[in-house]
C-alpha positions in Angstrom: 0.0 -5.2 6.8 -3.1 -4.5 4.8 -5.3 -6.2 7.4 -3.5 -4.6 10.3 -3.9 -1.0 8.8 -7.6 -1.6 8.0 -8.3 -2.7 11.6 -6.3 0.3 12.8 -8.5 2.7 10.8 -11.7 1.2 12.3 -10.7 0.6 15.9 -8.1 3.3 16.5 -9.4 6.1 14.3 -13.2 5.7 13.8 -14.7 3.9 16.8 -12.9 5.7 19.7 -14.5 9.0 18.5 -18.0 7.5 18.1 -18.1 8.1 14.4 -21.1 6.6 12.8 -20.0 3.4 11.0 -21.8 0.9 8.8 -20.2 -2.5 9.5 -20.1 -4.6 12.7 -17.1 -6.9 13.5 -18.3 -9.7 11.2 -19.0 -7.4 8.3 -15.7 -5.6 8.7 -13.8 -8.9 8.9 -15.4 -9.8 5.6 -14.1 -6.5 4.1 -10.6 -7.3 5.4 -10.9 -10.8 4.1 -11.9 -9.8 0.6 -9.1 -7.2 0.4 -6.5 -9.8 1.6 -7.8 -12.4 -0.8 -7.5 -10.1 -3.8 -4.1 -8.9 -2.7 -2.9 -12.6 -2.3 -4.3 -13.4 -5.7 -2.3 -10.5 -7.1 0.9 -11.7 -5.5 0.3 -15.2 -6.9 -0.3 -14.1 -10.5 2.7 -11.8 -10.2 4.9 -14.7 -9.1 3.6 -16.8 -12.0 4.6 -14.2 -14.6 7.9 -13.5 -12.8 9.3 -17.0 -12.7 12.0 -16.2 -15.2 12.8 -12.9 -13.6 12.8 -14.2 -10.0 15.2 -17.1 -11.0 17.8 -14.3 -11.7 16.8 -11.7 -9.1 15.7 -13.9 -6.1 16.5 -17.5 -6.8 16.2 -18.4 -3.1 12.7 -17.0 -2.9 11.2 -18.7 -6.0 8.0 -20.6 -4.9 6.1 -21.2 -8.1 7.7 -24.1 -10.0 9.6 -25.3 -6.8 7.4 -25.4 -3.7 4.2 -25.5 -5.7 3.5 -26.2 -9.3 2.4 -23.5 -11.8 -1.0 -25.3 -12.2 -1.6 -25.2 -8.4 -0.6 -21.5 -8.4 -3.2 -20.7 -11.1 -5.9 -22.6 -9.2 -5.1 -20.6 -6.1 -5.1 -17.4 -8.1 -8.6 -18.1 -9.5 -10.0 -19.4 -6.2 -8.8 -16.4 -4.2 -10.2 -14.0 -6.9 -13.6 -15.7 -6.9 -13.7 -15.6 -3.1 -12.7 -12.0 -2.9 -15.1 -10.8 -5.6 -17.9 -12.9 -4.2 -17.5 -11.5 -0.7 -17.2 -8.0 -2.2 -20.5 -8.5 -4.1 -22.2 -9.6 -0.8 -20.8 -6.7 1.2 -21.8 -4.1 -1.4 -25.4 -5.2 -1.2 -25.1 -5.5 2.6 -24.3 -1.8 2.9 -26.9 -0.8 0.3 -24.3 0.3 -2.2 -24.4 -2.3 -5.0 -22.2 -0.1 -7.1 -19.3 -0.6 -4.7 -19.0 -4.1 -6.2 -17.3 -2.5 -9.2 -14.2 -1.7 -7.0 -13.5 -5.3 -6.3 -13.8 -6.3 -10.0 -11.5 -3.4 -11.0 -9.0 -4.4 -8.3 -9.0 -8.0 -9.5 -8.6 -7.0 -13.1 -5.9 -4.4 -12.5 -3.8 -6.9 -10.5 -3.9 -9.4 -13.4 -3.2 -6.7 -16.0 -0.3 -5.3 -13.8 1.3 -8.7 -13.6 0.8 -9.6 -17.2 1.6 -6.3 -18.9 1.6 -3.0 -16.9 4.7 -3.8 -14.8 6.7 -3.9 -18.0 5.6 -0.3 -18.9 7.8 2.5 -17.7 6.4 3.8 -14.3 2.8 2.9 -15.1 3.0 -0.4 -13.3 4.6 1.4 -10.3 1.8 3.9 -10.2 -1.0 1.3 -10.6 0.3 -1.0 -7.8 0.8 2.0 -5.5 -2.8 3.2 -6.2 -4.1 -0.2 -5.3 -2.2 -0.1 -2.0 -3.7 3.3 -1.2 -7.2 2.0 -2.2 -6.9 -0.7 0.5 -7.2 2.2 3.0 -9.8 4.2 1.1 -12.1 1.3 0.8 -12.5 1.3 4.6 -13.9 4.8 4.4 -16.1 4.0 1.5 -17.8 1.1 3.3 -17.8 2.5 6.8 -18.5 6.2 6.4 -20.4 6.8 3.1 -23.4 4.5 3.5 -24.4 6.1 6.8 -23.7 9.7 5.9 -26.6 12.0 6.6 -27.1 15.8 6.6 -26.5 15.8 10.4 -23.3 13.8 10.5 -21.9 14.8 7.1 -19.2 17.2 8.4 -17.8 14.6 10.8 -17.9 11.8 8.2 -16.1 13.9 5.7 -13.5 15.0 8.2 -12.6 11.4 9.1 -12.7 10.4 5.4 -10.2 13.1 4.7 -7.9 11.7 7.4 -8.1 8.3 5.7 -7.3 10.0 2.3 -4.2 11.6 3.9 -2.9 8.3 5.1 -3.7 6.7 1.7 -1.6 9.4 0.0 1.2 8.8 2.4 1.0 5.0 1.6 0.9 5.8 -2.2 4.0 8.0 -2.2 6.1 5.6 0.0 5.0 2.5 -2.0 5.7 4.3 -5.3 9.2 5.1 -4.1 9.7 1.6 -2.8 8.6 0.1 -6.2 11.3 2.1 -7.9 13.9 1.0 -5.3 12.9 -2.6 -5.9 13.2 -2.0 -9.7 16.8 -0.8 -9.1 17.4 -3.9 -6.9 16.1 -6.2 -9.6 17.5 -4.4 -12.7 19.6 -7.4 -13.9 16.7 -9.9 -14.1 14.3 -7.3 -15.4 16.6 -6.3 -18.2 17.1 -9.9 -19.3 13.3 -10.4 -19.2 12.8 -7.4 -21.6 11.1 -5.1 -19.1 11.3 -1.3 -19.3 11.6 -0.1 -15.7 13.0 3.3 -14.7 16.5 2.1 -13.9 16.6 0.3 -17.3 15.4 3.3 -19.1 17.6 6.0 -17.6 20.3 4.0 -15.7 20.6 2.9 -12.1 22.5 6.0 -10.9 19.9 8.4 -12.3 17.1 6.3 -11.0 18.7 6.5 -7.5 18.9 10.3 -7.7 15.2 10.4 -8.6 14.5 8.2 -5.5 16.4 10.8 -3.4 14.3 13.6 -4.8 11.0 11.7 -4.4 11.9 11.1 -0.7 11.7 14.8 -0.1 7.9 14.6 -0.7 7.0 12.4 2.3 9.7 14.0 4.4 8.4 17.6 3.9 4.9 16.4 4.1 5.4 14.8 7.5 7.4 17.7 8.8 4.6 20.1 7.7 2.0 17.9 9.4 4.0 17.8 12.7 4.6 21.5 12.7 0.9 22.3 11.9 -0.9 19.8 14.1 1.5 18.3 16.7 3.8 21.0 18.0 2.1 21.1 21.4 2.3 17.3 21.9 5.9 16.5 22.6 5.3 12.8 22.8 3.8 12.8 19.3 6.4 15.0 17.9 9.0 12.6 19.3 7.3 9.7 17.8 7.2 11.1 14.3 10.8 12.4 14.6 12.1 9.0 15.8 10.0 6.6 13.7 9.2 8.5 10.5 11.3 11.6 9.9 14.7 10.3 11.1 14.4 7.0 9.1 13.4 9.0 5.9 16.5 11.2 6.3 18.6 8.1 6.9 17.2 6.4 3.8 18.0 9.5 1.8 21.6 9.5 3.1 22.0 5.7 2.4 20.6 6.1 -1.1 23.8 8.2 -2.0 26.1 5.3 -1.1 23.8 2.5 -2.4 25.6 0.3 -5.0 24.9 -3.4 -4.4 21.8 -5.4 -4.6 21.9 -5.8 -0.9 22.0 -2.0 -0.4 18.8 -1.5 -2.3 17.2 -4.4 -0.5 17.9 -2.6 2.8 16.4 0.6 1.5 13.3 -1.3 0.4 12.9 -2.9 3.8 13.5 0.5 5.6 10.8 2.1 3.5 8.4 -0.7 4.5 9.2 0.0 8.1 8.6 3.7 7.7 5.2 2.9 6.1 4.4 0.6 9.0 5.3 3.2 11.7 3.5 5.9 9.8 0.3 3.8 9.8 0.8 2.8 13.4 0.5 6.5 14.4 -3.3 6.0 14.0 -3.1 4.7 17.5 -2.1 8.2 18.6 -4.7 10.0 16.6 -7.0 10.7 19.6 -4.3 12.9 21.1 -4.0 14.8 17.8 -7.7 15.4 17.5 -8.0 16.5 21.2 -5.3 19.1 20.6 
């Protein structure tokens, strides 16, 4: 999904409008590759630290220690990090912004710290991983728009960068909510592993109520966006009503009756789908901007 959304930003949002961009297909593919490598490394180190928890929460999905050894997983983690950071170093110099290299180092470090420590800290881990998800969108704007910004095109570059920021905020909020839902789903294994997630700290029922309240943020945000920008485009209004707003309302309703582990797993998957369809709306953005 990370790779898909990054390509959407470039080829559905930026290029159709002739926005001045920095990277050609090869350079952009490297940007996608380094992002995916670091994300994959993050998943691997998370699985390594979660072996004990996953045996309880998701025994059928345990990979490290079953499909591959922990030693092999560590080698993959280190290799993917080295590849990701090395490509990031090359890209930063390619666009003439060597300081951008810092982002890749920070991402790599945060993913390790998240897996080894932060995910056990109340809400902090949820916030960090959601910020990293949103950064995977923002980094496209950083590499594509900022290096070629001039006095002449500054207004256009900033306008499109703000659009990317809006989508990054949407991704952050939905992912943050989904992280809490996953914590509720995995509360048994997390408790036995000594973690301090929100449902452990305040109880599953209260955490579910907080999920309901938090869902109001993306719901009202999307409704406001539709009313403000899309009210003349019936097709676009229909798209957001059918694929974003209605599912969010459905998730809110389902959260009231959620009790079992399977119920929360369904909510988590539905939130992932809403995020996907929200990002897919980038294909329709030319109609929004032409309005």
